[in-house]
N, C-alpha and C positions, 0 to 999 in steps of 0.2 A: 338369478340364474347366471352362471358363468359360461364362457365360450372359448373355443380354440380356433386359431386360424392356421391353415396349412397351405404351403405352396408346393406344387409338384413340378418336377423338371423333366426335360426331354429325355434324359438318360434313365428315367425311372425312379430316381431318388426323390425324397420329400424332405421338407423342413417345416417344423412348427415355428411360425414367426410370432405368434402370441399364444399364451396358455393362461387359462383361467382369468379371462378379462370380462368386463361388462359388455353388454350388447353394443353400445355406442363405440367402444374401443375396437371391438371386433369388426364392425362395419367400416370404421375409418381405416383399419389395417387392410381389409379386403379391397377397399377402394384404391389404396396406395399400391398394393401388389398387382392388381388387375390393370393398372395404368403405368406400370413400371417399364423400364427399357426392356427387361427380360420378357415381359408379357407382350410387348409390341414386336419383338424379334422372334418370339416363339420358343425361347429357351425355358420360360415358365409356361407350362401347358395347362395347368389347372390350379385354381385357388378355391379352397373350401372353408366354410365356417361350420364347426360342429359344436353340439352342446356337450354337457358333461357326461351324457350317456353314449357319446360318439355318434349321435344321429346327425345326418346332414341337414343344415338349416339354409345353406346357400352354396351354390356351385357355379363357377365361371370356368369356361374352357376356351383355350386359344382357337381363334377362327370361328367360334360359335357364339361367344358372349355368355350372358347369364343363362344357364340351363336349368337351374332349380332355385326356387325361393320359397 
Protein backbone atom coordinates (compact mmCIF):
# COMPACT_ATOMS: atom_id res chain seq x y z
CA UNK A 1 0.00 0.00 0.00
CA UNK A 2 1.21 3.53 -0.79
CA UNK A 3 0.60 6.78 1.07
CA UNK A 4 0.60 10.56 0.60
CA UNK A 5 1.77 13.24 3.03
CA UNK A 6 0.17 16.69 2.96
CA UNK A 7 1.02 19.81 4.93
CA UNK A 8 -1.53 22.58 5.43
CA UNK A 9 -0.63 26.22 5.94
CA UNK A 10 -2.07 29.08 7.97
CA UNK A 11 -3.34 30.81 4.81
CA UNK A 12 -5.49 27.79 3.88
CA UNK A 13 -3.24 26.38 1.17
CA UNK A 14 -1.82 22.88 1.16
CA UNK A 15 1.14 21.07 -0.35
CA UNK A 16 1.68 17.37 -1.06
CA UNK A 17 5.20 16.77 0.25
CA UNK A 18 5.19 13.04 -0.60
CA UNK A 19 3.03 11.09 -3.03
CA UNK A 20 2.72 7.35 -3.45
CA UNK A 21 5.41 6.36 -0.96
CA UNK A 22 5.74 3.40 1.36
CA UNK A 23 4.53 3.64 4.97
CA UNK A 24 8.02 4.12 6.43
CA UNK A 25 8.75 7.01 4.06
CA UNK A 26 5.39 8.62 4.86
CA UNK A 27 5.99 8.41 8.61
CA UNK A 28 9.53 9.80 8.24
CA UNK A 29 8.18 12.72 6.20
CA UNK A 30 5.37 13.38 8.71
CA UNK A 31 7.91 13.38 11.53
CA UNK A 32 10.03 15.88 9.62
CA UNK A 33 7.16 18.26 8.81
CA UNK A 34 5.60 18.11 12.29
CA UNK A 35 8.91 19.15 13.84
CA UNK A 36 9.89 21.74 11.22
CA UNK A 37 10.36 25.45 11.86
CA UNK A 38 6.96 26.12 10.26
CA UNK A 39 5.29 23.63 12.60
CA UNK A 40 6.94 25.23 15.61
CA UNK A 41 5.98 28.78 14.50
CA UNK A 42 2.44 27.87 13.48
CA UNK A 43 2.66 28.56 9.76
CA UNK A 44 2.23 24.82 9.20
CA UNK A 45 -1.08 24.10 10.92
CA UNK A 46 -1.73 20.48 9.95
CA UNK A 47 0.11 17.45 8.56
CA UNK A 48 -1.76 14.40 7.30
CA UNK A 49 -0.91 10.98 5.95
CA UNK A 50 -3.57 9.60 3.63
CA UNK A 51 -3.83 6.26 1.87
CA UNK A 52 -4.52 5.68 -1.82
CA UNK A 53 -8.26 6.06 -1.22
CA UNK A 54 -7.62 9.46 0.43
CA UNK A 55 -8.58 8.14 3.87
CA UNK A 56 -6.81 9.80 6.78
CA UNK A 57 -4.28 7.51 8.49
CA UNK A 58 -2.52 10.16 10.61
CA UNK A 59 -3.25 13.77 11.51
CA UNK A 60 -1.20 16.31 13.46
CA UNK A 61 -2.46 19.83 14.27
CA UNK A 62 -0.53 22.85 15.51
CA UNK A 63 -1.10 23.40 19.22
CA UNK A 64 -2.77 20.01 19.65
CA UNK A 65 -0.23 17.44 18.47
CA UNK A 66 -1.33 14.11 17.02
CA UNK A 67 -5.12 14.10 16.78
CA UNK A 68 -5.67 10.91 14.77
CA UNK A 69 -3.74 7.68 14.29
